[in-house]
C-alpha positions as CSV (number, residue, x, y, z in Angstrom):
1,X,-46.4,-37.8,-13.2
2,X,-43.8,-39.4,-11.0
3,X,-43.5,-43.2,-10.9
4,X,-43.1,-44.9,-7.5
5,X,-42.7,-48.5,-8.6
6,X,-40.0,-47.3,-11.0
7,X,-40.2,-49.8,-13.8
8,X,-43.7,-51.1,-13.5
9,X,-45.5,-48.3,-15.4
10,X,-42.9,-48.1,-18.1
11,X,-42.8,-51.8,-19.0
12,X,-44.7,-54.9,-18.2
13,X,-42.3,-57.5,-16.8
14,X,-42.0,-60.9,-15.2
15,X,-40.0,-61.4,-12.1
16,X,-38.0,-64.4,-10.9
17,X,-40.4,-66.8,-9.1
18,X,-43.3,-65.8,-11.4
19,X,-42.9,-68.5,-14.0
20,X,-43.7,-71.8,-12.3
21,X,-47.2,-73.1,-12.5
22,X,-49.2,-72.3,-9.4
23,X,-51.7,-75.1,-9.4
24,X,-52.7,-78.3,-11.2
25,X,-56.3,-77.3,-11.5
26,X,-57.5,-75.5,-14.6
27,X,-60.7,-73.7,-15.6
28,X,-59.8,-74.2,-19.3
29,X,-61.8,-76.8,-21.2
30,X,-59.1,-79.0,-22.7
31,X,-61.6,-80.4,-25.3
32,X,-61.8,-77.0,-27.1
33,X,-59.2,-76.5,-29.8
34,X,-60.3,-73.1,-31.1
35,X,-59.3,-73.9,-34.7
36,X,-61.7,-72.9,-37.5
37,X,-62.8,-69.8,-35.4
38,X,-62.1,-66.6,-37.2
39,X,-61.3,-63.1,-36.1
40,X,-61.2,-60.9,-39.2
41,X,-58.8,-62.6,-41.7
42,X,-56.9,-64.5,-39.0
43,X,-57.7,-67.6,-37.1
44,X,-57.6,-68.0,-33.4
45,X,-54.7,-70.3,-32.6
46,X,-52.8,-69.6,-35.8
47,X,-50.0,-67.1,-36.2
48,X,-47.5,-66.5,-38.9
49,X,-48.0,-69.9,-40.5
50,X,-47.9,-71.9,-37.2
51,X,-50.8,-73.5,-35.5
52,X,-50.9,-74.1,-31.7
53,X,-50.5,-77.8,-32.0
54,X,-47.7,-77.8,-34.7
55,X,-44.6,-79.7,-33.6
56,X,-41.2,-77.8,-33.4
57,X,-37.8,-79.2,-33.3
58,X,-35.7,-76.7,-31.3
59,X,-32.5,-77.3,-29.4
60,X,-31.4,-74.2,-27.4
61,X,-28.1,-75.7,-26.2
62,X,-26.3,-73.6,-28.7
63,X,-28.8,-70.7,-28.7
64,X,-31.5,-69.9,-31.3
65,X,-31.0,-68.9,-34.8
66,X,-33.3,-66.4,-36.5
67,X,-35.6,-69.0,-38.1
68,X,-35.9,-71.0,-34.8
69,X,-36.8,-67.9,-32.9
70,X,-39.4,-66.9,-35.4
71,X,-41.0,-70.3,-35.2
72,X,-40.8,-70.4,-31.4
73,X,-42.4,-67.0,-31.1
74,X,-45.1,-67.6,-33.7
75,X,-46.3,-70.9,-32.2
76,X,-46.3,-69.4,-28.7
77,X,-48.4,-66.6,-30.0
78,X,-50.8,-69.1,-31.4
79,X,-51.0,-71.0,-28.1
80,X,-51.4,-67.8,-26.1
81,X,-54.3,-66.8,-28.4
82,X,-55.9,-70.2,-27.8
83,X,-55.6,-70.1,-24.1
84,X,-56.6,-66.4,-23.6
85,X,-59.2,-66.5,-26.4
86,X,-58.0,-63.2,-27.9
87,X,-56.4,-62.6,-31.3
88,X,-53.1,-60.8,-31.9
89,X,-53.5,-57.9,-34.3
90,X,-49.9,-57.9,-35.4
91,X,-46.6,-59.6,-34.8
92,X,-44.5,-58.8,-31.7
93,X,-40.7,-58.4,-32.1
94,X,-38.7,-60.4,-29.5
95,X,-35.1,-59.7,-28.5
96,X,-32.9,-61.7,-26.1
97,X,-30.3,-60.0,-24.0
98,X,-28.0,-61.1,-21.1
99,X,-28.6,-60.1,-17.5
100,X,-25.5,-58.0,-17.6
101,X,-26.8,-56.1,-20.6
102,X,-30.1,-55.6,-18.8
103,X,-28.4,-54.3,-15.7
104,X,-26.4,-51.9,-17.8
105,X,-29.5,-50.6,-19.5
106,X,-31.2,-49.9,-16.1
107,X,-28.2,-47.9,-15.0
108,X,-28.0,-46.3,-11.5
109,X,-30.5,-44.3,-9.4
110,X,-30.2,-40.9,-11.0
111,X,-33.3,-38.8,-11.7
112,X,-34.7,-35.7,-9.9
113,X,-33.0,-35.3,-6.5
114,X,-36.1,-33.7,-5.0
115,X,-38.3,-36.6,-6.1
116,X,-35.8,-39.1,-4.8
117,X,-35.8,-37.4,-1.4
118,X,-39.6,-37.4,-1.4
119,X,-39.8,-41.1,-2.4
120,X,-37.2,-42.1,0.2
121,X,-39.6,-40.7,2.8
122,X,-42.5,-42.7,1.4
123,X,-40.6,-45.9,1.8
124,X,-39.1,-44.9,5.1
125,X,-42.7,-44.3,6.4
126,X,-43.2,-48.0,5.6
127,X,-40.2,-48.9,7.8
128,X,-38.8,-50.8,4.8
129,X,-35.9,-48.7,3.7
130,X,-34.0,-46.6,6.2
131,X,-32.1,-43.3,6.0
132,X,-28.8,-45.1,5.1
133,X,-30.1,-46.1,1.6
134,X,-31.8,-44.7,-1.4
135,X,-34.9,-46.5,-2.6
136,X,-33.8,-46.0,-6.2
137,X,-30.7,-48.1,-5.5
138,X,-32.8,-50.8,-3.8
139,X,-35.2,-50.9,-6.7
140,X,-32.3,-51.2,-9.2
141,X,-31.0,-54.2,-7.1
142,X,-34.4,-55.9,-7.0
143,X,-35.2,-55.5,-10.6
144,X,-31.7,-56.0,-11.9
145,X,-31.5,-59.5,-10.3
146,X,-35.2,-60.5,-10.7
147,X,-36.5,-59.5,-14.1
148,X,-36.8,-62.4,-16.6
149,X,-38.3,-60.3,-19.4
150,X,-40.4,-57.3,-20.2
151,X,-42.8,-55.9,-22.8
152,X,-42.4,-52.2,-23.6
153,X,-45.7,-50.7,-24.8
154,X,-44.0,-47.6,-26.1
155,X,-41.6,-49.7,-28.3
156,X,-44.1,-52.5,-28.9
157,X,-41.4,-55.2,-28.3
158,X,-40.5,-58.0,-25.9
159,X,-37.1,-58.3,-24.3
160,X,-36.2,-61.7,-22.7
161,X,-33.4,-61.5,-20.1
162,X,-31.2,-64.6,-20.2
163,X,-28.8,-65.8,-17.5
164,X,-27.2,-68.2,-19.9
165,X,-23.9,-67.4,-21.6
166,X,-25.7,-68.4,-24.8
167,X,-28.9,-66.3,-24.7
168,X,-32.0,-68.6,-24.7
169,X,-35.7,-68.2,-24.3
170,X,-37.8,-69.6,-21.4
171,X,-41.2,-70.6,-22.8
172,X,-43.1,-69.4,-19.8
173,X,-41.4,-66.0,-19.8
174,X,-42.2,-65.7,-23.5
175,X,-45.8,-66.6,-23.0
176,X,-46.1,-64.2,-20.1
177,X,-44.7,-61.3,-22.1
178,X,-46.8,-62.2,-25.1
179,X,-49.9,-61.8,-23.0
180,X,-48.8,-58.3,-22.2
181,X,-48.4,-57.6,-25.9
182,X,-51.9,-59.0,-26.5
183,X,-53.3,-56.9,-23.7
184,X,-51.7,-53.8,-25.2
185,X,-53.1,-54.6,-28.7
186,X,-56.6,-55.3,-27.4
187,X,-57.0,-53.0,-24.5
188,X,-54.1,-50.5,-24.4
189,X,-51.5,-50.4,-21.6
190,X,-50.7,-46.7,-21.6
191,X,-51.4,-44.5,-18.7
192,X,-51.5,-45.5,-15.1
193,X,-52.3,-44.6,-11.5
194,X,-50.8,-41.7,-9.6
195,X,-50.0,-43.6,-6.4
196,X,-48.0,-46.6,-5.3
197,X,-51.1,-48.5,-4.2
198,X,-52.9,-47.5,-7.4
199,X,-50.1,-48.7,-9.6
200,X,-49.9,-52.0,-7.8
201,X,-53.7,-52.4,-8.1
202,X,-53.6,-51.6,-11.8
203,X,-50.9,-54.2,-12.2
204,X,-53.0,-56.7,-10.4
205,X,-55.1,-57.2,-13.5
206,X,-52.3,-56.7,-16.0
207,X,-49.8,-59.1,-14.3
208,X,-52.5,-61.3,-12.8
209,X,-53.9,-61.9,-16.2
210,X,-50.5,-62.7,-17.7
211,X,-49.6,-65.0,-14.8
212,X,-52.9,-66.8,-14.9
213,X,-52.7,-67.3,-18.7
214,X,-49.1,-68.5,-18.3
215,X,-50.2,-71.0,-15.7
216,X,-52.9,-72.4,-18.0
217,X,-50.3,-72.5,-20.8
218,X,-48.0,-74.6,-18.6
219,X,-50.7,-77.0,-17.7
220,X,-51.3,-77.8,-21.3
221,X,-47.6,-78.3,-21.8
222,X,-47.9,-81.0,-19.1
223,X,-50.9,-82.7,-20.6
224,X,-51.3,-82.3,-24.3
225,X,-48.8,-79.9,-26.0
226,X,-45.3,-80.8,-27.0
227,X,-43.4,-77.8,-25.6
228,X,-39.8,-76.5,-26.0
229,X,-37.9,-77.6,-22.9
230,X,-37.2,-74.9,-20.4
231,X,-33.5,-73.9,-20.0
232,X,-31.8,-75.3,-17.0
233,X,-30.1,-72.0,-16.3
234,X,-32.0,-68.8,-16.0
235,X,-34.6,-67.7,-13.6
236,X,-32.8,-64.7,-12.2
237,X,-32.6,-64.2,-8.5
238,X,-35.1,-62.5,-6.2
239,X,-32.5,-60.1,-4.9
240,X,-33.8,-57.8,-2.3
241,X,-30.7,-55.8,-1.2
242,X,-31.6,-56.4,2.5
243,X,-35.1,-55.1,2.0
244,X,-37.3,-58.2,1.4
245,X,-40.4,-56.2,2.1
246,X,-39.7,-54.1,-1.0
247,X,-39.7,-57.2,-3.1
248,X,-42.8,-58.5,-1.4
249,X,-44.5,-55.2,-2.2
250,X,-43.8,-55.1,-5.9
251,X,-44.5,-58.9,-6.1
252,X,-48.2,-58.3,-5.0
253,X,-49.6,-58.2,-8.6
254,X,-47.9,-61.5,-9.5
255,X,-48.8,-63.3,-6.3
256,X,-52.5,-62.2,-5.7
257,X,-53.3,-61.0,-9.2
258,X,-53.8,-64.5,-10.6
259,X,-56.4,-65.4,-7.9
260,X,-58.2,-62.1,-8.6
261,X,-58.3,-63.0,-12.3
262,X,-59.4,-66.6,-11.5
263,X,-62.3,-65.2,-9.4
264,X,-63.4,-63.0,-12.3
265,X,-63.1,-66.0,-14.7
266,X,-65.2,-68.2,-12.5
267,X,-67.9,-65.6,-12.4
268,X,-68.1,-64.7,-16.0
269,X,-65.4,-66.2,-18.1
270,X,-62.9,-64.3,-20.2
271,X,-65.5,-61.6,-20.9
272,X,-65.5,-60.7,-17.2
273,X,-61.7,-60.5,-17.2
274,X,-61.7,-58.3,-20.3
275,X,-64.2,-55.9,-18.8
276,X,-61.9,-55.1,-15.9
277,X,-59.5,-53.3,-18.3
278,X,-62.2,-50.7,-18.6
279,X,-62.6,-50.4,-14.8
280,X,-59.3,-51.4,-13.3
281,X,-58.9,-52.1,-9.6
282,X,-58.2,-49.0,-7.5
283,X,-56.5,-50.5,-4.5
284,X,-54.4,-53.6,-3.5
285,X,-57.2,-54.2,-1.0
286,X,-59.4,-55.2,-4.0
287,X,-56.6,-57.5,-5.3
288,X,-56.1,-59.2,-2.0
289,X,-59.8,-59.4,-1.3
290,X,-61.5,-59.9,-4.7
291,X,-64.9,-59.7,-3.2
292,X,-64.3,-56.0,-2.5
293,X,-64.0,-55.3,-6.3
294,X,-65.5,-53.1,-7.6
295,X,-67.8,-51.7,-4.9
296,X,-65.4,-51.0,-2.0
297,X,-63.3,-48.1,-3.3
298,X,-60.5,-46.5,-1.2
299,X,-61.3,-43.5,0.9
300,X,-59.9,-40.2,-0.2
301,X,-57.5,-39.3,2.7
302,X,-56.2,-35.8,2.9
303,X,-53.7,-34.5,5.5
304,X,-54.1,-31.0,6.8
305,X,-50.9,-29.0,6.7
306,X,-50.1,-28.1,10.3
307,X,-46.4,-27.5,9.9
308,X,-44.4,-24.5,11.0
309,X,-42.8,-22.1,8.6
310,X,-39.5,-24.0,8.8
311,X,-41.1,-27.1,7.4
312,X,-42.8,-27.5,4.1
313,X,-44.1,-30.1,1.7
314,X,-42.1,-31.2,-1.3
315,X,-42.7,-29.4,-4.6
316,X,-43.9,-32.6,-6.3
317,X,-47.2,-33.5,-7.9
318,X,-48.9,-35.1,-6.1
319,X,-47.5,-34.1,-2.8
320,X,-48.9,-37.2,-1.1
321,X,-48.7,-40.9,-1.9
322,X,-51.0,-43.8,-1.0
323,X,-49.2,-47.0,0.0
324,X,-52.1,-49.3,0.5
325,X,-52.8,-52.6,2.2
326,X,-50.2,-54.7,0.4
327,X,-47.4,-52.3,1.3
328,X,-48.5,-52.2,5.0
329,X,-48.6,-56.0,5.1
330,X,-45.0,-56.1,3.7
331,X,-43.9,-53.6,6.3
332,X,-45.2,-55.7,9.2
333,X,-43.8,-58.9,7.6
334,X,-40.3,-57.5,7.0
335,X,-40.2,-56.3,10.6
336,X,-41.4,-59.7,12.0
337,X,-44.8,-58.7,13.3
338,X,-46.4,-60.9,10.6
339,X,-44.9,-64.4,10.5
340,X,-43.4,-66.3,7.6
341,X,-46.1,-68.9,8.2
342,X,-48.8,-66.4,7.7
343,X,-47.3,-65.3,4.4
344,X,-47.0,-68.8,3.1
345,X,-50.4,-70.0,4.3
346,X,-52.4,-68.9,1.3
347,X,-56.0,-70.0,1.3
348,X,-56.3,-69.4,-2.4
349,X,-55.6,-71.9,-5.2
350,X,-53.8,-69.4,-7.5
351,X,-52.0,-67.3,-5.0
352,X,-48.7,-68.6,-3.6
353,X,-48.7,-66.0,-0.8
354,X,-51.2,-64.7,1.7
355,X,-51.3,-60.9,1.9
356,X,-54.1,-60.8,4.4
357,X,-53.6,-60.3,8.2
358,X,-55.9,-58.8,10.9
359,X,-53.4,-55.9,11.4
360,X,-53.8,-54.7,7.8
361,X,-57.2,-56.0,6.8
362,X,-59.9,-53.4,7.2
363,X,-57.7,-50.8,5.4
364,X,-59.9,-48.0,3.9
365,X,-57.3,-45.5,2.6
366,X,-54.2,-43.7,3.5
367,X,-51.9,-40.7,2.6
368,X,-48.2,-40.2,3.2
369,X,-47.0,-36.6,3.0
370,X,-43.2,-36.1,3.2
371,X,-41.8,-32.9,4.6
372,X,-38.4,-31.1,4.4
373,X,-37.0,-28.4,6.6
374,X,-35.1,-25.3,5.7
375,X,-32.1,-27.0,7.3
376,X,-32.3,-30.1,5.0
377,X,-34.0,-32.4,7.5
378,X,-36.8,-34.7,6.6
379,X,-40.1,-35.9,8.2
380,X,-43.5,-37.1,7.2
381,X,-47.1,-37.5,8.2
382,X,-48.7,-40.9,7.5
383,X,-52.5,-40.9,8.0
384,X,-54.6,-44.0,7.5
385,X,-58.3,-44.7,7.5
386,X,-59.8,-48.0,8.6
387,X,-63.3,-49.6,8.2
388,X,-63.8,-49.8,12.0
389,X,-62.3,-48.5,15.2
390,X,-61.2,-52.0,15.9
391,X,-59.3,-52.2,12.6
392,X,-57.6,-48.9,13.4
393,X,-56.6,-50.1,16.8
394,X,-55.2,-53.3,15.5
395,X,-53.0,-51.4,13.0
396,X,-51.9,-48.8,15.6
397,X,-51.0,-51.5,18.0
398,X,-49.0,-53.4,15.4
399,X,-47.1,-50.2,14.4
400,X,-46.3,-49.3,18.0
401,X,-45.1,-52.9,18.6
402,X,-42.9,-52.8,15.6
403,X,-41.3,-49.5,16.8
404,X,-40.7,-51.0,20.3
405,X,-39.8,-54.6,19.5
406,X,-38.1,-54.4,16.1
407,X,-36.6,-50.9,16.0
408,X,-35.7,-50.7,19.6
409,X,-37.7,-47.5,20.3
410,X,-38.3,-46.1,23.7
411,X,-41.7,-44.6,24.7
412,X,-40.8,-41.1,25.9
413,X,-44.3,-39.7,26.1
414,X,-48.0,-40.5,25.6
415,X,-47.9,-42.1,22.1
416,X,-44.4,-40.6,21.4
417,X,-41.5,-42.9,20.6
418,X,-37.8,-42.4,20.0
419,X,-35.8,-44.8,17.9
420,X,-32.0,-44.7,18.7
421,X,-29.8,-42.7,16.4
422,X,-27.7,-45.7,15.6
423,X,-30.7,-47.2,13.7
424,X,-31.3,-46.3,10.1
425,X,-34.8,-45.3,11.3
426,X,-33.4,-43.2,14.1
427,X,-36.1,-40.6,14.5
428,X,-39.0,-39.6,16.7
429,X,-42.5,-40.9,16.1
430,X,-45.9,-39.9,17.4
431,X,-48.6,-42.5,16.9
432,X,-52.3,-41.6,17.7
433,X,-55.7,-43.1,17.0
434,X,-58.8,-41.0,16.7
435,X,-61.8,-43.3,15.9
436,X,-61.1,-44.9,12.6
437,X,-58.1,-42.7,11.9
438,X,-54.4,-43.5,12.7
439,X,-51.9,-40.8,12.4
440,X,-48.1,-41.3,12.5
441,X,-45.9,-38.2,12.6
442,X,-42.2,-38.5,12.0
443,X,-39.4,-36.0,12.7
444,X,-35.7,-36.0,13.6
445,X,-36.4,-35.2,17.3
446,X,-39.3,-35.3,19.6
447,X,-39.2,-31.5,19.8
448,X,-39.7,-31.3,16.1
449,X,-42.8,-33.5,15.9
450,X,-45.1,-30.5,16.4
451,X,-43.1,-28.5,13.9
452,X,-43.9,-31.1,11.2
453,X,-47.5,-31.6,12.3
454,X,-48.8,-29.9,15.4
455,X,-51.1,-31.9,17.7
456,X,-54.6,-30.5,17.9
């Protein structure tokens, strides 16, 4: 299976901007200490000889020696257990590396050239990354500058990325990644979804749970726990390589996931949150609108192949991707159709950003099918389904407006647009609405639109 959000399925990570507490409110009952409870032979809130309320004297100004690190990790594990009400089954190795080491480990784009060409078309269909760049390079830039730490299920270890010359550990990053290790031990984190939207939805519970627990952890540091001070340096940078919508897309689970988890918690406590690991969200629509989980499942959108012999679909599995509501929101936000005010005007207590807008709400499903020609040219068909004809019309109007106002397109026919060649999106587009279906066809020239996908 190919991975769209390159790193997210391989490791569970925390991005810059994900470590500050989101709110002062807490659903956790501070009067409960959890001690004396047992889970097998271990006690909840007790790990490797350290209890959650044990004092530690740790000064990170000159780094951490081995004994300090072991104590720091053990007590944080005990505290994560207490907040999350789950028991670690075994210790978790923790390594600290510099950002330079992390960037070197990530390396460059590389990979299967055919998949890269396919994936470039997916992100180009979102009007987020143009033909002058490779999405792999953009992802490397975003992750390389933003990742604070990660947990690798395959290696069962945590790596903290430090920006300090003397590698140090940020307590919230450690707590966040320990939640991932706890998730893996209790529920398993292997496997994943086959589409971009499915991966982001899956990460909505995984990252949302970690972020929510991390927030409750920080609240207790502020009220009752003596916590190791957070390093002054560190925190990465939310590098976007000129594609802020890409960062906003992959940030979705961190931004809206905590509110999704909070909603579950309010309805049924941690048991309700735990149950979702057996039936993970299927779309970012469910993360953005928790009331749609689990009943409103995404529609299965298929695109009929109506290309000429000179054009064909890529030899990848699957041949289509689903980008979802969050990615469409990021598309319209990066291109100015959705305002910064709308993004920052979140109505939810645990979500710093608002991913809902009339132009993208009402999403029911979509499919992006990239094409390549015998001459090495590229195009795509992007078909989306909407709950109502009004929803479809609002999205189609937003897409057309983006072509005209942001990309400088000229309308050259009924529903046909031409973006100038000096743009990184310099192609022909045909945008049509049929009931609740919106279809976008892209080709190098207007004459080739029917070659990629003939009009009925």
